[in-house]
Each structure stands twice: as C-alpha cells, then as structure tokens.
N, C-alpha and C positions, 0 to 999 in steps of 0.2 A: 504493500500500500504506500510506503514512503516514496517510491519512484513515481507512482501515479500522481501523488500529491505534489511532488516537486515539479513534474511535467506541467501540471495545471498552473502552478505558481509561475513557472517560466513563461508559459503562454500568456498568463495574465500580465506579466511585466512587458512582454512584447506588445500586447494590445494597448495597454495604457501609454506606453511610449509612442506608439503610432498615433494615438489620438491627439497628442499635443500639437504636432505640426498642422493637422487638419483643422483643429479648433482655432489655432492662431490664424490660419489662413482665412477661415470663415469670419473671424473678427476683423480682419483687415480688408476683406472684400476682394482678395486676389484669387486667381485661378491656381489650382494645384491638382495634380493627377490623382484620380481615385479609380477603383475598379468599376464604379457605377457609371461614370460618364467620361472616363479617360481624361485627356488633356483639357476638355471643355468643362471640367468640374468647377462650377461657380461657388460662391460663398454658401449657398443653401445646401448643395450637394456635399461640400466639405463639412459643413456643420452636422449634417445627418451622419456622414461616415465617421467623423470624429467622435460624435456622441455615441454611436453604436459601438465603436471600439472601446471607448471608456466604460460604457455600461457592461459590455462583455467582460472586460478585464476585471472590473470591480466585482462582478457577479462570481467570476471564477475564484478570485482571491478570497472573496467572502465565504465561498463554500470550503475552501482549503482551511481557512482560519476559524471556521465555526466550531465552537466548543473548546477552543484552546484559550488558555489564559494569557499566553504570550507567543511571540514569534519563535520559530525554530529554524531548521534548515530551509524552510519554504521562503523565508525572507531573502536568503542568499540566492535561491533559484529565481525569485521575482526580480531581484536586482540584476542578476545575470541576464535574464530575458530582456530587460530594458537596455542593458549595455550592449548586448549582441545586436539588438534592433538598431540602436543608435549608430553603432559601428557600420552595420550593413548600409544604412541610409547615407552616411558620409561617403562610404566607398562607392555606392551606386550613383550618387549624385555627381561625384567627382569624375567618374568614368563615363557615365551615360548622359549626364546633364539633362535628365528627363524634365525637371521642373524649372529649368533656366529660361528666362526670357532674353533672347539675344538682342532685342531692340531697346532694352532699358539700361 
C-alpha cells in the first residue's frame, strides 16, 4: 500500500504544479497551451484546466493524507512530483518553445 500511496502523492504534486502556470495565465489573460484547445487556449480554457488540475491534485493528496495525523513519506513523493513536473516544463519549454510568442 505505501507504493500506491506514494504514487498518488507524486501524481498529486504533478497536478498541483501544473495548475499554477494555467491559473496564472488565466489571471493575466494570455494564451497558453492546454490539451483542451491547444495553442488557442484562452484565459477561460486555462482557468478551467488549471482549476481541474488543482482540484484533482488536492483530491488525491487529501485521500492519501486522510486519517493521518501528520505527513510521512507521501510529502516527499508530493514534492518530488512537483519538482519533476517543474523540471520537465523548463526543459520542454527551452527545447520546444511551445508557449513562446515570437512576436513579443
């Protein structure tokens, strides 16, 4: 069961980390790639995608932490998931330049 719990915490960390860029983009009104509308994802689509990721991540981590009085190795798994996602985003944006606007 610990491996399953840590995988859920890792996934929750990835989802929560992913939500940040989309929610920030929604707040600023810019376009940012999502699986829903691709490169044409406006602030509403990013808001929906970001909120969905955040809700999913919080639901997962809530199920992992339910009944526990404190964090255990799941916190490390959550943090690792967020860090892995952040590293992947930095690398993919640097190489692929998916969300770059070359005209600004």
